[in-house]
N, C-alpha and C positions, 0 to 999 in steps of 0.2 A: 780482438784481432787474433788471439791465439787460436780460437775456434775456427775462424775463417781460414787462417793459414794452414791449419791441420788438414783440411779436406783436399785441397789441391795436392798436398804431399801424399795423401792416401792414394789419390788417382795416379800420380806419377809412379809410386811404388808398385801399384798393381800393373800398370803398363810395362814397367821395367822387368817384370817377371815373365812376360809373354815371349814367345819365340821370335817375334818380329820387333822386339824392343830396339834393336840396332837400326831399324828403319822407321821408327815412330818419332814424330815431331808434334809437340803440343804448344799451342799459343793460347795464353789466357790474357784477355784484354777487357777493359772496362768501357762503359759508355761515356762517362764524364766524371769529373772529380766531385768532391763534396760541395754542395751549394747551400748547405744549411747554416754555415757559420758566418755568412755575410750579414752585415748590419742592415742592408736593404736589398731587395730583389731588383735586378736590372735586366733589360733585354740586350745589353751590350755583351759581346763575346769575351768576358773576363776569364782569367785562368780557371776558375772553378767550373765554368761551363764548357770549356773547350779542351782542356788538358786532361789526359789520362795516360796510362802507361800500359805496357804489354810485357809479359814474360814469355819468352820462347825457350822451350826446353827440348833437347834432343841430342843425339850423338854428335860428337865434334866433327866427324867427317861430313855431316850435313849442315850443321849450324855454325861451325867454327869454334874458336876459343871462347870461353866465357868472357863477357864484356858488358859494359853499359853503353848504349848508344843514345845520345841525347838529340839526335836529328829530329826535325819536325816531320811528321808523316800524317797519313790520313787513312780512313777506312778503306779507300780504294786501293791501298797498297797491300792489303792482306791477301787477296787472291793471287796477284802476281808473285808475292813472296812464297806462298805455298806451292804454286805451280813450278817455280824455279827450284825449290827444294826437292820436288818430286822428279826433277829432270825434264820437265816439259817446257821447252823454249820456243814452242810454236807461237806465232803471232796471236794475240788475244784482243778482244774488244775492250779490255780494261784500260783505263787511262792511268792506272797506278804504276808503281815501279817495284821491282824486287828489292827489298830492303837489305837482305843479307848477301846478295850476289856480289862477287868480287868486281864485276864490271857494272855495278849499279850506276844508273844515271845520277849526276849531281842533283841535289835537291833544288827544284825550281822555285820553291816557296809554297806555302799553303795559305788558303783563305778560309775563314770561318764566317758564315753568314747567319746572323740571328735577327730577331725581330727589331732590336734596337740599334743595330750597327754592324760594322764589318771589322774584321781583324785579318791583317796580312802579316805573315812571318816568313823569314828565311834566315836560318841560323840564329844569330843573336840580334838580328835587325827586324823591326816590325813596327806596325802602326795599327792603332785602333781608332775608328772614327764613326761618327754619326752621319749617314748620308744625307740627312735633312739639313745639315749645316749649309749656310750660303756658300756659293762658289768661292774657293780660295781660302776658306776658313781653316784654322789649324785643327788637326785631329784632337780628339779628347785625350789621348795619351800617346806618348812616343816611347818606344823601347830603346834601350841603349844600342849604340852602334857597335859593330864587332871590333875586336882589338886589331885584327888584320883586315884591312879594307879590301873588299871584293871589287873587281873591275866592273861588276854589274851595278847599274844605278838603282837606287831605292825609288820605287814608284811614288808619285805624289798622291795625296788623298783623292783627288779627282780621278786619277788613273785607276786607283783601286776600285772606286765606285763604278767606273766605266767597265772594268774587267768583270766585276761581279754581275752587273746587269747583262752584259753580253753573254757570259758563260751560263747564267741562269736561263736566259732565253734559248740558247742553243741546246742545253741539256733537257729543258722542258719539252722541246720539240724533237728530241732524239736525233739531233743533227751533229753529234760529236762522235767520231770514230777514230781509233788509233790508226795512223797511216800504215803501220806494218800489217795490221789486220786486214785493211782494205787491199793492200798489195797481194796478200795471200788469198783473199776471197774473190778477187776479180779475175776474169780471163786475161791472159798476157797482153792482149791488144788494148784492153780498157785501162786508161790511166787512173791512178789513185787520186782522189780529190782531198 
């Protein structure tokens, strides 16, 4: 760990000596967590296969005060985050959200799709389930409910499966576009869909 930790430090030290250090932001993120210490391999989206972390380093005027953010996010949030840090607020085709923006949208929840099942999370609430279970069956695992209840209802297992199937179909067919991007890309008389 000391060896691995040393090299990002070398990179940040080098970048910090450049003239544009006060305009440089670096994000280091992983693909997924360690999957080697599990007793058995599974296709379910367990913590070891879907959780990772990111370190964002940069001047405080760009990234804000040092802090730990434990919000759920996805790879689709990386591009909007960097575009916002660069001051680019134009509509984008990305479906992600700028994670560090003061006006960041609230987290709508994230879903992980793996060969053995689905996992939905929003804050401290979530469910993991096997879509092959019969209709109405309990999910394989329930996550704790948040201490402060949200007024947004928790989706049922069948709703999660339905959302995953619908979004997979739409994304595979390139049929999902951010409405702000469509409004900026279409002529004024053409309504955004």
